[in-house]
Each structure stands twice: as structure tokens, then as C-alpha cells.
C-alpha beads as a LAMMPS data file, in Angstrom:
LAMMPS data file: protein, C-alpha beads

222 atoms
221 bonds

1 atom types
1 bond types

-500.0 500.0 xlo xhi
-500.0 500.0 ylo yhi
-500.0 500.0 zlo zhi

Masses

1 110.0

Atoms # bond

1 1 1 -204.418 -209.580 446.243
2 1 1 -200.775 -210.633 446.186
3 1 1 -199.675 -210.169 449.797
4 1 1 -200.809 -209.571 453.357
5 1 1 -199.817 -207.162 456.124
6 1 1 -200.794 -207.950 459.691
7 1 1 -201.131 -205.515 462.514
8 1 1 -199.975 -207.391 465.608
9 1 1 -201.519 -206.211 468.874
10 1 1 -205.202 -207.079 469.019
11 1 1 -204.820 -208.875 465.693
12 1 1 -202.302 -211.723 465.628
13 1 1 -202.022 -211.452 469.412
14 1 1 -205.192 -210.607 471.326
15 1 1 -203.639 -208.490 474.045
16 1 1 -205.900 -205.437 473.972
17 1 1 -207.097 -205.909 477.542
18 1 1 -203.514 -206.121 478.798
19 1 1 -202.732 -202.790 477.117
20 1 1 -205.934 -201.295 478.485
21 1 1 -204.908 -202.286 481.992
22 1 1 -201.363 -200.951 481.666
23 1 1 -202.399 -197.629 480.142
24 1 1 -205.147 -197.184 482.703
25 1 1 -202.436 -197.097 485.362
26 1 1 -200.144 -194.794 483.415
27 1 1 -202.793 -192.386 482.179
28 1 1 -203.737 -191.787 485.810
29 1 1 -200.093 -191.024 486.582
30 1 1 -199.850 -188.688 483.601
31 1 1 -202.978 -186.611 484.110
32 1 1 -204.573 -187.624 487.414
33 1 1 -207.483 -189.560 485.916
34 1 1 -207.437 -192.777 483.870
35 1 1 -208.366 -192.861 480.199
36 1 1 -211.965 -193.722 479.465
37 1 1 -212.677 -196.747 477.280
38 1 1 -213.591 -194.407 474.404
39 1 1 -210.332 -192.489 474.713
40 1 1 -208.379 -195.710 474.653
41 1 1 -210.142 -196.815 471.480
42 1 1 -209.441 -193.545 469.686
43 1 1 -206.175 -192.313 471.191
44 1 1 -204.262 -195.419 472.264
45 1 1 -204.537 -198.333 469.843
46 1 1 -202.362 -197.821 466.775
47 1 1 -200.587 -194.796 468.223
48 1 1 -197.026 -194.440 469.449
49 1 1 -196.217 -194.013 473.143
50 1 1 -195.153 -190.449 472.327
51 1 1 -198.572 -189.733 470.775
52 1 1 -200.394 -191.195 473.781
53 1 1 -198.308 -189.266 476.319
54 1 1 -198.775 -186.041 474.349
55 1 1 -202.540 -186.551 474.329
56 1 1 -202.625 -187.285 478.068
57 1 1 -200.484 -184.322 479.114
58 1 1 -201.627 -181.819 476.491
59 1 1 -198.070 -180.973 475.482
60 1 1 -195.293 -182.481 473.433
61 1 1 -193.287 -184.708 475.765
62 1 1 -189.524 -184.720 475.978
63 1 1 -187.609 -187.702 474.669
64 1 1 -186.645 -188.546 478.254
65 1 1 -190.284 -188.521 479.367
66 1 1 -191.359 -190.827 476.538
67 1 1 -188.495 -193.212 477.306
68 1 1 -189.225 -193.274 481.029
69 1 1 -192.987 -193.756 480.940
70 1 1 -192.962 -195.882 477.822
71 1 1 -190.441 -198.367 479.172
72 1 1 -192.158 -198.556 482.563
73 1 1 -195.540 -199.187 480.991
74 1 1 -194.244 -201.774 478.511
75 1 1 -192.324 -203.616 481.238
76 1 1 -195.559 -203.961 483.228
77 1 1 -197.368 -205.076 480.088
78 1 1 -194.802 -207.809 479.347
79 1 1 -195.010 -209.067 482.920
80 1 1 -198.788 -209.262 482.527
81 1 1 -198.332 -211.326 479.362
82 1 1 -196.150 -213.870 481.155
83 1 1 -198.500 -213.934 484.136
84 1 1 -201.526 -214.727 481.938
85 1 1 -200.611 -217.879 479.963
86 1 1 -204.225 -218.428 478.873
87 1 1 -204.082 -215.099 477.016
88 1 1 -200.442 -215.232 475.987
89 1 1 -200.780 -217.060 472.680
90 1 1 -201.387 -216.258 469.047
91 1 1 -204.984 -215.590 468.020
92 1 1 -207.337 -218.470 467.150
93 1 1 -206.331 -220.152 463.861
94 1 1 -203.486 -217.670 463.322
95 1 1 -200.896 -220.452 463.165
96 1 1 -202.952 -222.371 460.611
97 1 1 -203.267 -219.287 458.402
98 1 1 -199.591 -218.391 458.737
99 1 1 -198.583 -221.940 457.830
100 1 1 -200.824 -221.767 454.748
101 1 1 -199.431 -218.417 453.628
102 1 1 -195.879 -219.650 454.116
103 1 1 -196.579 -222.846 452.128
104 1 1 -197.938 -220.786 449.234
105 1 1 -195.042 -218.304 449.317
106 1 1 -197.463 -215.409 449.730
107 1 1 -195.533 -212.261 450.714
108 1 1 -196.407 -211.184 454.243
109 1 1 -195.151 -209.039 457.080
110 1 1 -196.153 -207.286 460.292
111 1 1 -196.730 -203.535 460.663
112 1 1 -197.053 -202.593 464.324
113 1 1 -196.708 -199.398 466.320
114 1 1 -195.110 -201.423 469.112
115 1 1 -191.545 -200.452 469.914
116 1 1 -188.552 -202.765 469.511
117 1 1 -188.473 -204.071 473.101
118 1 1 -191.953 -205.520 472.628
119 1 1 -191.336 -206.710 469.074
120 1 1 -188.210 -208.553 470.232
121 1 1 -190.287 -210.085 473.043
122 1 1 -192.922 -211.292 470.554
123 1 1 -190.317 -212.714 468.182
124 1 1 -188.767 -214.748 470.981
125 1 1 -191.964 -215.910 472.690
126 1 1 -193.989 -216.682 469.534
127 1 1 -191.065 -217.787 467.339
128 1 1 -192.186 -215.399 464.607
129 1 1 -189.158 -216.258 462.484
130 1 1 -191.024 -219.443 461.487
131 1 1 -193.230 -217.338 459.226
132 1 1 -191.801 -213.857 458.863
133 1 1 -188.613 -212.360 457.493
134 1 1 -187.648 -210.403 460.607
135 1 1 -185.929 -207.690 458.556
136 1 1 -189.282 -206.899 456.927
137 1 1 -191.233 -206.339 460.157
138 1 1 -192.118 -202.655 460.497
139 1 1 -192.301 -201.232 464.022
140 1 1 -192.164 -197.897 465.820
141 1 1 -188.517 -196.857 465.651
142 1 1 -189.048 -193.200 466.455
143 1 1 -189.106 -192.095 462.816
144 1 1 -192.470 -193.435 461.613
145 1 1 -195.593 -191.339 462.310
146 1 1 -198.244 -193.184 464.291
147 1 1 -201.413 -194.463 462.693
148 1 1 -203.682 -193.108 461.121
149 1 1 -200.780 -191.731 459.066
150 1 1 -200.256 -194.066 456.085
151 1 1 -196.481 -194.390 456.440
152 1 1 -196.268 -197.704 458.252
153 1 1 -198.341 -199.579 455.656
154 1 1 -196.575 -197.894 452.749
155 1 1 -193.244 -199.016 454.198
156 1 1 -194.559 -202.536 454.870
157 1 1 -195.868 -202.955 451.326
158 1 1 -192.535 -201.795 449.916
159 1 1 -190.638 -204.231 452.141
160 1 1 -192.548 -207.188 450.691
161 1 1 -192.126 -205.869 447.161
162 1 1 -195.738 -204.947 446.463
163 1 1 -197.869 -201.906 445.789
164 1 1 -200.295 -200.968 448.598
165 1 1 -203.284 -201.770 446.372
166 1 1 -201.961 -205.342 445.969
167 1 1 -202.052 -205.964 449.721
168 1 1 -204.691 -206.961 452.240
169 1 1 -204.355 -205.571 455.756
170 1 1 -205.730 -207.168 458.925
171 1 1 -206.473 -204.596 461.637
172 1 1 -208.481 -204.215 464.819
173 1 1 -208.104 -200.535 465.679
174 1 1 -209.777 -197.431 464.276
175 1 1 -206.424 -195.708 463.773
176 1 1 -205.039 -198.768 461.984
177 1 1 -208.018 -199.055 459.654
178 1 1 -207.762 -195.355 458.811
179 1 1 -204.023 -195.763 458.254
180 1 1 -204.625 -198.619 455.800
181 1 1 -207.244 -196.565 453.941
182 1 1 -204.910 -193.573 453.793
183 1 1 -202.188 -195.823 452.360
184 1 1 -204.463 -197.044 449.549
185 1 1 -204.446 -200.669 450.724
186 1 1 -206.416 -202.989 448.421
187 1 1 -208.563 -204.750 451.023
188 1 1 -208.992 -204.186 454.754
189 1 1 -210.223 -206.922 457.071
190 1 1 -211.294 -205.974 460.593
191 1 1 -210.854 -208.651 463.227
192 1 1 -213.296 -208.282 466.117
193 1 1 -210.954 -209.474 468.846
194 1 1 -212.338 -207.185 471.545
195 1 1 -215.061 -205.000 470.060
196 1 1 -218.477 -206.143 468.760
197 1 1 -219.302 -206.187 465.046
198 1 1 -221.377 -203.031 465.502
199 1 1 -218.184 -201.144 466.354
200 1 1 -216.834 -201.817 462.840
201 1 1 -220.079 -201.707 460.843
202 1 1 -220.100 -197.911 460.909
203 1 1 -216.550 -197.648 459.518
204 1 1 -216.285 -197.241 455.761
205 1 1 -213.760 -199.156 453.724
206 1 1 -213.788 -202.479 455.559
207 1 1 -214.000 -205.479 453.223
208 1 1 -215.089 -207.949 455.886
209 1 1 -215.364 -208.371 459.642
210 1 1 -213.903 -211.626 460.956
211 1 1 -213.833 -213.138 464.431
212 1 1 -210.877 -215.490 464.049
213 1 1 -208.421 -216.360 461.305
214 1 1 -210.383 -219.397 460.203
215 1 1 -212.857 -216.908 458.711
216 1 1 -210.225 -215.226 456.551
217 1 1 -210.973 -215.754 452.854
218 1 1 -207.853 -217.381 451.428
219 1 1 -209.295 -217.273 447.909
220 1 1 -208.490 -213.565 447.612
221 1 1 -204.943 -214.597 446.685
222 1 1 -206.056 -216.778 443.758

Bonds

1 1 1 2
2 1 2 3
3 1 3 4
4 1 4 5
5 1 5 6
6 1 6 7
7 1 7 8
8 1 8 9
9 1 9 10
10 1 10 11
11 1 11 12
12 1 12 13
13 1 13 14
14 1 14 15
15 1 15 16
16 1 16 17
17 1 17 18
18 1 18 19
19 1 19 20
20 1 20 21
21 1 21 22
22 1 22 23
23 1 23 24
24 1 24 25
25 1 25 26
26 1 26 27
27 1 27 28
28 1 28 29
29 1 29 30
30 1 30 31
31 1 31 32
32 1 32 33
33 1 33 34
34 1 34 35
35 1 35 36
36 1 36 37
37 1 37 38
38 1 38 39
39 1 39 40
40 1 40 41
41 1 41 42
42 1 42 43
43 1 43 44
44 1 44 45
45 1 45 46
46 1 46 47
47 1 47 48
48 1 48 49
49 1 49 50
50 1 50 51
51 1 51 52
52 1 52 53
53 1 53 54
54 1 54 55
55 1 55 56
56 1 56 57
57 1 57 58
58 1 58 59
59 1 59 60
60 1 60 61
61 1 61 62
62 1 62 63
63 1 63 64
64 1 64 65
65 1 65 66
66 1 66 67
67 1 67 68
68 1 68 69
69 1 69 70
70 1 70 71
71 1 71 72
72 1 72 73
73 1 73 74
74 1 74 75
75 1 75 76
76 1 76 77
77 1 77 78
78 1 78 79
79 1 79 80
80 1 80 81
81 1 81 82
82 1 82 83
83 1 83 84
84 1 84 85
85 1 85 86
86 1 86 87
87 1 87 88
88 1 88 89
89 1 89 90
90 1 90 91
91 1 91 92
92 1 92 93
93 1 93 94
94 1 94 95
95 1 95 96
96 1 96 97
97 1 97 98
98 1 98 99
99 1 99 100
100 1 100 101
101 1 101 102
102 1 102 103
103 1 103 104
104 1 104 105
105 1 105 106
106 1 106 107
107 1 107 108
108 1 108 109
109 1 109 110
110 1 110 111
111 1 111 112
112 1 112 113
113 1 113 114
114 1 114 115
115 1 115 116
116 1 116 117
117 1 117 118
118 1 118 119
119 1 119 120
120 1 120 121
121 1 121 122
122 1 122 123
123 1 123 124
124 1 124 125
125 1 125 126
126 1 126 127
127 1 127 128
128 1 128 129
129 1 129 130
130 1 130 131
131 1 131 132
132 1 132 133
133 1 133 134
134 1 134 135
135 1 135 136
136 1 136 137
137 1 137 138
138 1 138 139
139 1 139 140
140 1 140 141
141 1 141 142
142 1 142 143
143 1 143 144
144 1 144 145
145 1 145 146
146 1 146 147
147 1 147 148
148 1 148 149
149 1 149 150
150 1 150 151
151 1 151 152
152 1 152 153
153 1 153 154
154 1 154 155
155 1 155 156
156 1 156 157
157 1 157 158
158 1 158 159
159 1 159 160
160 1 160 161
161 1 161 162
162 1 162 163
163 1 163 164
164 1 164 165
165 1 165 166
166 1 166 167
167 1 167 168
168 1 168 169
169 1 169 170
170 1 170 171
171 1 171 172
172 1 172 173
173 1 173 174
174 1 174 175
175 1 175 176
176 1 176 177
177 1 177 178
178 1 178 179
179 1 179 180
180 1 180 181
181 1 181 182
182 1 182 183
183 1 183 184
184 1 184 185
185 1 185 186
186 1 186 187
187 1 187 188
188 1 188 189
189 1 189 190
190 1 190 191
191 1 191 192
192 1 192 193
193 1 193 194
194 1 194 195
195 1 195 196
196 1 196 197
197 1 197 198
198 1 198 199
199 1 199 200
200 1 200 201
201 1 201 202
202 1 202 203
203 1 203 204
204 1 204 205
205 1 205 206
206 1 206 207
207 1 207 208
208 1 208 209
209 1 209 210
210 1 210 211
211 1 211 212
212 1 212 213
213 1 213 214
214 1 214 215
215 1 215 216
216 1 216 217
217 1 217 218
218 1 218 219
219 1 219 220
220 1 220 221
221 1 221 222
């Protein structure tokens, strides 16, 4: 492998529960009942707000509807981040791994289905410019299909000057893992930040399941 692409939510930042909580509120507003845990696993993580709203309502939402509900939900989510300082930090050993990758000049970027308001929030709060070229971060800008479509990882690989098969992807969500497979990514690591190992063991194409970034095999770049 020559480079690495990180998903962000639930991967570099273990915020899955905060998103669960926020979407539980908004899914109830959208359809009268909250999403089940299984629905959130399959229909929320890795998907755009437009995808999630369409699933909840059963019809393609207007741009105005996506903007309204999306911004309200994300504003609540960001407030929850600030209000939970014990959770509001990069994942265990992430900084150590990022420092290593930076020192070795290994190409890397982030590919997230978060929208710009959240990405800007993460850049500021986590000082992501220490490790990442901000122009190479790929996020949901309204033109990229949500995961499991391969587009986001194809774009990310191109931005760091590599072929998809030369990259390793770190993901936590079913949709993200499927997206990486569909993009022809060389190796896929699943990080069990919220789900048990058994959740990932049934998914084909995963190179390794890790529980923190200290378990990431740095030798794959040698």
C-alpha cells in the first residue's frame, strides 16, 4: 500500500452515539417513529442527509427540506460534541498514527459524507491541518453520491495521487465498507468503535478488524 484514506465519523472521531441520538430525534419528526438501531446501521452511517431524509419520508425531499432538517440536526449534534468533552476527542492512538504517517510522507486524506459545516467544525476543533492537506479532504458537497457508491473513495484516491488499489481505507460503517469495495480499494480495515467484532466478521472483503489505531499494521506501507 502507498497511501491511506480515513473515514471520519466513527473512525478518526468516535461520535456514532452522538449521531444516533440526533437522528433518533429527527427521524421521529420526519416519520412519527424513531429509527431502530438496525435502520441506523444500514441507512444512516455513510449516507448523506438527503439519502436519510428520503428513506425516512419515502419520497425524494426538496432541497429546502434537506437544508432545513439537515442544518437543525447537525447544529444539535455539534452542541452535543461540545457538551461531551470526554467524547469530543480523536480516537485512541489516532494522533500517534497520524504523526507517524506525516513523518513518513505517506499520502493520506479523509473521505467523509459529512457536510461542510461539520467538516469545518472538525478542522477547527481538532486542528486537522497538522496532518491533512485541507484541499484534499473529500466531503458531501451535494454532488457526490452517498456510500455505498464508490465515488467518494475514487475521488479521494485521485486527490492523493494514487490508484484505489494502492490505498488502504479505514471504515466503521457497512455502507462505507461496501463503498470501498466498490471502488476497488486495496485493503479495508474495519475499526470496531461501536459495534462488536461479530458485526464485521460476516462482511466479506475486510482485511482486519481493529479496536484502536495502535492495532493498525504500519508495515503495510513498507
